[in-house]
C-alpha positions as a printed NumPy array, in Angstrom:
array([[200.058, 105.788,  45.814],
       [202.452, 108.243,  44.205],
       [200.383, 111.304,  43.359],
       [202.612, 111.861,  40.319],
       [201.505, 108.483,  38.936],
       [197.828, 107.824,  38.465],
       [197.258, 111.245,  39.966],
       [193.625, 112.183,  40.661],
       [194.153, 114.511,  43.468],
       [190.629, 114.904,  44.635],
       [187.782, 114.026,  42.549],
       [186.806, 115.075,  39.508],
       [185.693, 116.159,  36.548],
       [183.046, 117.262,  34.338],
       [182.49 , 119.415,  31.35 ],
       [180.176, 119.183,  28.589],
       [180.567, 116.211,  26.294],
       [182.232, 117.235,  23.103],
       [179.791, 115.451,  20.927],
       [180.181, 112.809,  18.281],
       [183.578, 112.141,  16.786],
       [183.461, 112.656,  13.028],
       [184.686, 109.786,  10.843],
       [188.365, 109.743,  10.065],
       [189.336, 111.02 ,   6.649],
       [190.493, 108.462,   4.117],
       [194.102, 109.274,   3.146],
       [192.996, 108.832,  -0.445],
       [190.57 , 111.734,  -0.038],
       [193.248, 114.274,   0.767],
       [193.925, 116.723,  -2.059],
       [192.922, 115.729,  -5.607],
       [192.116, 112.179,  -6.707],
       [191.873, 110.05 ,  -9.809],
       [192.922, 111.69 , -13.076],
       [193.603, 114.955, -11.261],
       [196.29 , 113.184,  -9.216],
       [197.986, 111.904, -12.37 ],
       [197.914, 115.34 , -13.952],
       [199.302, 116.968, -10.807],
       [201.963, 114.253, -10.546],
       [203.147, 114.875, -14.086],
       [203.108, 118.61 , -13.547],
       [204.931, 118.16 , -10.238],
       [207.701, 116.179, -11.966],
       [208.113, 118.996, -14.481],
       [208.237, 121.583, -11.697],
       [210.813, 119.53 ,  -9.813],
       [213.004, 119.258, -12.889],
       [212.713, 122.989, -13.477],
       [213.631, 123.69 ,  -9.842],
       [216.798, 121.633, -10.18 ],
       [217.894, 123.94 , -12.957],
       [216.702, 127.093, -11.212],
       [218.953, 128.194,  -8.312],
       [216.204, 130.508,  -7.072],
       [213.794, 127.622,  -6.383],
       [212.925, 127.487,  -2.661],
       [213.156, 124.435,  -0.428],
       [209.656, 123.453,   0.717],
       [210.939, 122.504,   4.17 ],
       [209.117, 119.176,   4.105],
       [210.633, 115.744,   4.591],
       [209.707, 112.202,   3.703],
       [209.537, 111.425,   7.434],
       [207.163, 114.12 ,   8.604],
       [205.341, 114.793,   5.343],
       [205.117, 118.507,   6.133],
       [207.055, 121.36 ,   7.615],
       [206.56 , 122.703,  11.108],
       [204.324, 125.746,  11.346],
       [205.188, 126.85 ,  14.845],
       [203.698, 129.704,  16.812],
       [206.409, 131.141,  19.032],
       [206.341, 133.404,  22.061],
       [208.594, 136.462,  22.25 ],
       [211.059, 134.308,  24.143],
       [211.047, 131.669,  21.404],
       [208.962, 129.001,  23.208],
       [206.419, 127.007,  21.192],
       [202.888, 128.187,  21.962],
       [200.172, 125.599,  22.504],
       [196.757, 126.446,  21.09 ],
       [193.148, 125.615,  21.9  ],
       [192.824, 123.642,  18.65 ],
       [195.44 , 121.223,  19.958],
       [193.623, 120.54 ,  23.222],
       [191.521, 117.488,  24.048],
       [188.143, 117.599,  25.804],
       [187.034, 115.702,  28.896],
       [183.581, 115.168,  30.371],
       [182.444, 113.242,  33.435],
       [179.565, 112.581,  35.757],
       [180.098, 112.011,  39.464],
       [177.722, 110.208,  41.812],
       [178.325, 109.848,  45.545],
       [176.498, 107.602,  47.991],
       [174.837, 109.064,  51.092],
       [174.623, 107.416,  54.525],
       [172.029, 108.579,  57.047],
       [173.273, 108.698,  60.652],
       [171.97 , 109.685,  64.035],
       [171.992, 113.401,  64.74 ],
       [174.053, 114.836,  67.637],
       [175.734, 111.468,  68.233],
       [179.3  , 110.164,  68.242],
       [180.011, 108.519,  64.894],
       [182.391, 105.776,  63.769],
       [184.246, 105.67 ,  60.461],
       [185.506, 102.49 ,  58.78 ],
       [187.518, 102.192,  55.537],
       [188.668,  98.582,  56.043],
       [186.949,  97.45 ,  52.83 ],
       [188.31 , 100.289,  50.725],
       [190.528,  98.171,  48.46 ],
       [189.667, 100.058,  45.245],
       [189.437, 103.825,  44.78 ],
       [186.799, 105.679,  42.802],
       [188.636, 105.346,  39.492],
       [189.135, 101.606,  39.905],
       [192.747, 101.587,  41.09 ],
       [193.698,  99.146,  43.82 ],
       [194.754, 100.528,  47.192],
       [195.705,  99.214,  50.601],
       [193.297, 100.679,  53.164],
       [195.984, 100.467,  55.846],
       [198.986, 101.994,  54.09 ],
       [197.477, 104.035,  51.261],
       [194.905, 105.975,  53.284],
       [196.889, 108.582,  55.212],
       [194.176, 111.157,  55.856],
       [190.43 , 111.071,  56.45 ],
       [188.601, 114.399,  56.344],
       [185.13 , 115.258,  57.624],
       [183.819, 118.495,  56.101],
       [180.573, 120.355,  56.709],
       [179.684, 122.438,  53.63 ],
       [177.283, 125.345,  53.255],
       [175.948, 123.763,  50.069],
       [173.086, 121.303,  49.442],
       [173.917, 117.795,  48.226],
       [173.193, 118.183,  44.5  ],
       [175.012, 121.477,  44.192],
       [178.065, 120.262,  46.084],
       [178.421, 117.095,  43.989],
       [178.08 , 119.109,  40.795],
       [180.637, 121.658,  41.988],
       [183.095, 118.885,  42.882],
       [182.458, 117.336,  39.488],
       [183.159, 120.719,  37.861],
       [186.155, 121.504,  40.095],
       [184.322, 124.634,  41.147],
       [184.129, 124.412,  44.943],
       [184.771, 127.625,  46.843],
       [187.165, 126.845,  49.68 ],
       [185.249, 129.292,  51.87 ],
       [182.035, 127.325,  51.415],
       [182.641, 125.024,  54.383],
       [181.614, 125.515,  58.005],
       [184.276, 123.249,  59.473],
       [186.99 , 120.889,  58.238],
       [188.082, 118.17 ,  60.668],
       [190.919, 115.752,  59.937],
       [192.209, 112.412,  61.15 ],
       [195.749, 111.253,  60.264],
       [195.974, 107.465,  60.211],
       [199.787, 107.134,  60.438],
       [199.346, 103.942,  58.395],
       [198.217, 102.027,  61.475],
       [194.406, 102.242,  61.458],
       [191.45 , 101.596,  59.181],
       [188.853, 102.859,  61.655],
       [188.362, 105.984,  63.758],
       [185.668, 107.616,  65.839],
       [184.645, 111.22 ,  65.379],
       [186.198, 112.301,  68.689],
       [189.636, 111.543,  67.2  ],
       [189.208, 114.173,  64.482],
       [190.828, 117.558,  65.038],
       [190.54 , 121.06 ,  63.615],
       [193.936, 122.589,  62.865],
       [195.421, 119.965,  65.174],
       [193.188, 120.817,  68.115],
       [190.508, 118.482,  69.575],
       [186.887, 119.515,  69.089],
       [184.989, 120.096,  72.363],
       [182.127, 117.578,  72.647],
       [179.37 , 120.179,  72.881],
       [180.688, 121.907,  69.773],
       [181.088, 118.565,  68.03 ],
       [177.439, 117.709,  68.674],
       [176.416, 121.08 ,  67.264],
       [178.361, 120.375,  64.08 ],
       [176.575, 117.005,  63.796],
       [173.13 , 118.483,  64.342],
       [170.959, 117.822,  61.279],
       [168.412, 120.393,  62.435],
       [170.986, 123.153,  62.914],
       [172.573, 122.333,  59.532],
       [169.679, 120.954,  57.45 ],
       [170.351, 118.999,  54.208],
       [168.445, 121.592,  52.186],
       [171.362, 123.972,  52.704],
       [174.26 , 121.859,  54.029],
       [176.16 , 118.66 ,  53.194],
       [178.637, 116.533,  55.137],
       [181.44 , 114.793,  53.224],
       [183.932, 112.125,  54.296],
       [187.093, 111.869,  52.189],
       [189.847, 109.247,  52.342],
       [193.115, 110.423,  50.828],
       [196.648, 109.373,  50.05 ],
       [198.973, 112.054,  51.382],
       [198.484, 114.513,  54.203],
       [197.32 , 117.662,  52.389],
       [193.557, 118.212,  52.859],
       [191.812, 118.417,  49.501],
       [194.527, 116.534,  47.609],
       [195.063, 112.871,  46.795],
       [191.436, 111.907,  47.51 ],
       [190.79 , 108.236,  46.781],
       [187.177, 107.984,  47.936],
       [184.324, 110.269,  48.903],
       [181.059, 109.609,  50.747],
       [178.276, 111.812,  52.086],
       [176.463, 111.624,  55.415],
       [173.144, 113.082,  56.517],
       [172.38 , 113.372,  60.263],
       [168.726, 112.766,  61.133],
       [167.011, 112.945,  64.527],
       [165.023, 109.752,  63.811],
       [168.051, 107.682,  62.728],
       [169.988, 105.291,  64.999],
       [172.878, 104.31 ,  62.704],
       [176.297, 105.635,  63.822],
       [178.62 , 103.872,  61.335],
       [179.941, 105.335,  58.1  ],
       [181.773, 102.848,  55.878],
       [183.849, 103.905,  52.888],
       [183.399, 101.23 ,  50.219],
       [184.756, 100.776,  46.671],
       [181.411, 101.966,  45.275],
       [180.887, 104.949,  47.581],
       [181.811, 107.204,  44.662],
       [181.243, 106.35 ,  41.017],
       [182.629, 108.178,  38.02 ],
       [181.661, 107.937,  34.367],
       [183.583, 109.904,  31.772],
       [184.37 , 110.565,  28.125],
       [187.645, 111.813,  26.69 ],
       [188.103, 113.039,  23.116],
       [191.665, 112.613,  21.824],
       [190.786, 112.184,  18.165],
       [189.16 , 115.411,  16.942],
       [191.951, 117.685,  18.145],
       [194.593, 119.126,  15.826],
       [197.823, 117.302,  16.569],
       [200.659, 119.35 ,  18.007],
       [203.722, 119.538,  15.757],
       [207.01 , 119.022,  17.586],
       [210.386, 119.622,  15.907],
       [213.699, 118.064,  16.894],
       [214.46 , 118.848,  20.54 ],
       [217.298, 121.144,  21.571],
       [218.193, 122.342,  25.047],
       [216.243, 125.539,  24.363],
       [213.035, 123.946,  23.029],
       [210.269, 125.044,  25.412],
       [206.472, 124.933,  25.608],
       [204.437, 128.044,  26.474],
       [200.736, 127.957,  27.435],
       [200.276, 131.65 ,  28.239],
       [197.857, 132.151,  25.328],
       [195.43 , 129.456,  26.495],
       [192.093, 130.831,  27.704],
       [190.063, 127.648,  28.348],
       [191.262, 124.279,  29.623],
       [190.141, 120.834,  28.479],
       [187.443, 120.816,  31.142],
       [185.826, 123.93 ,  29.725],
       [186.956, 126.285,  32.507],
       [189.287, 129.275,  32.664],
       [192.919, 128.394,  32.007],
       [195.055, 130.032,  34.703],
       [198.681, 129.884,  33.64 ],
       [200.173, 129.742,  37.13 ],
       [197.994, 126.765,  38.077],
       [200.052, 124.383,  35.933],
       [202.359, 122.403,  38.227],
       [203.377, 119.431,  36.109],
       [204.255, 118.639,  32.488],
       [204.343, 115.144,  31.032],
       [205.331, 113.643,  27.688],
       [204.582, 109.943,  27.289],
       [204.49 , 107.239,  24.631],
       [201.816, 104.552,  24.405],
       [201.568, 101.347,  22.419],
       [197.92 , 102.243,  21.83 ],
       [195.986, 104.311,  19.333],
       [194.333, 107.576,  20.47 ],
       [190.98 , 105.775,  20.257],
       [192.242, 103.058,  22.599],
       [193.664, 105.673,  24.963],
       [190.229, 107.303,  25.213],
       [188.872, 104.085,  26.735],
       [191.653, 103.944,  29.354],
       [192.047, 107.648,  29.911],
       [192.023, 107.636,  33.729],
       [194.947, 105.189,  33.602],
       [196.934, 107.368,  31.242],
       [199.702, 107.93 ,  33.802],
       [199.925, 104.212,  34.603],
       [199.987, 102.546,  31.185],
       [202.661, 104.565,  29.366],
       [205.505, 102.676,  27.714],
       [207.773, 105.697,  28.137],
       [207.169, 108.728,  30.343],
       [209.069, 111.958,  30.952],
       [207.986, 114.484,  33.582],
       [208.989, 117.701,  35.261],
       [207.514, 119.968,  37.885],
       [206.677, 123.444,  36.638],
       [207.806, 126.421,  38.765],
       [204.952, 128.906,  39.198],
       [203.244, 127.944,  35.95 ],
       [206.147, 129.2  ,  33.828],
       [207.056, 127.662,  30.493],
       [209.736, 125.007,  30.707],
       [212.426, 123.564,  28.436],
       [211.438, 120.07 ,  27.32 ],
       [215.003, 118.873,  27.883],
       [214.31 , 119.256,  31.622],
       [211.778, 116.418,  31.516],
       [213.232, 113.112,  32.711],
       [212.083, 109.513,  33.016],
       [212.353, 107.329,  36.116],
       [215.945, 106.47 ,  35.211],
       [216.84 , 110.177,  35.166],
       [217.285, 110.279,  31.396],
       [216.366, 113.57 ,  29.724],
       [213.692, 113.778,  27.066],
       [215.332, 114.041,  23.631],
       [212.38 , 113.9  ,  21.239],
       [209.576, 111.688,  20.011],
       [209.835, 108.636,  17.786],
       [207.58 , 107.481,  14.963],
       [206.275, 104.44 ,  16.837],
       [203.252, 104.45 ,  19.129],
       [201.202, 107.457,  20.254],
       [202.973, 110.361,  21.946],
       [201.086, 112.641,  24.332],
       [201.887, 116.015,  25.917],
       [199.925, 116.903,  29.07 ],
       [199.832, 119.908,  31.418],
       [198.299, 119.32 ,  34.835],
       [197.105, 121.369,  37.797],
       [198.404, 119.291,  40.705],
       [196.415, 120.989,  43.466],
       [193.089, 121.087,  41.622],
       [190.26 , 118.784,  42.658],
       [189.764, 117.665,  39.085],
       [192.384, 115.075,  38.13 ],
       [192.041, 115.543,  34.379],
       [194.903, 117.449,  32.677],
       [194.117, 121.033,  31.733],
       [195.853, 120.532,  28.408],
       [196.526, 117.288,  26.577],
       [197.394, 116.748,  22.954],
       [198.73 , 114.134,  20.566],
       [202.25 , 114.899,  19.343],
       [203.471, 114.566,  15.79 ],
       [207.03 , 115.137,  14.571],
       [207.81 , 117.731,  11.921],
       [210.814, 119.247,  10.194],
       [211.852, 122.859,  10.721]])
């Protein structure tokens, strides 16, 4: 699976649910209504006629197409600043199955039945699983799952990280085939790592992760937990389509839509003023690795229900990698045919997303609905 399409590098996401979505405003409720509208209309006609005769009358900057002028916030370099009011909110709950296994025993791993990943996308267990990782964490089960859900796992919190590279030829492996930094693990040391008494579940957790790609911690398609016990005889760990389950909510309707003027070669987006991302955590500018603008033949409400497929169901999509989290000219975004992004149309729903490609949480840090405006 291409990690730029249907991304979900590791696993996922949380944040507090943003609450109920307020009812949409009736267009007829905007401004004055009834007799007031007629009075304002008549007065507006008089003002318009007066303006035609008055050379000092100012152009409002609005157009029949956009309905209002752009009110852009610009950086010192002239890039358009995104704001927290434009950002969506995402919340999720992660649950991971646990398999009890024999302590201090050679274990077998099997992902033959892993035909669907944890977000419901199909995968080939032979060709799509390139890396299986076995990690011993210095965290108890509940805390680890919550930290993964919150994308808040300290990389120094593990005791050992062992990896097995499948080379697209295997759907099973035994623990002796795993290596640490490419080196085999001596059997006596391996048994120590798999000792449930030495690393008790009250303070430690073992995870097994199947991933697309060869970078540990990225491209994870499924996660399972194991617990060694001295009274257990089972030695098989199977990764199944339901080993990890994710429930989520995404709010794309209560945000303030982001106004986008006609695109020039210099039109750029700047996120340096963002303090909190859509997951409720600190927004680190240099963590943004990817920018996407896409069009959907769906309403924002319909997109909320298919949010984890947002990179798979677009009718049009333009992307670009971001160098070191710096702002980027939108004309540098291209579609699969290599065509440059030239602006949004009035049909469908247009979305702008900023993503941290190496983060465990697959949800974009910033995502907004775009709306055209006139400068």
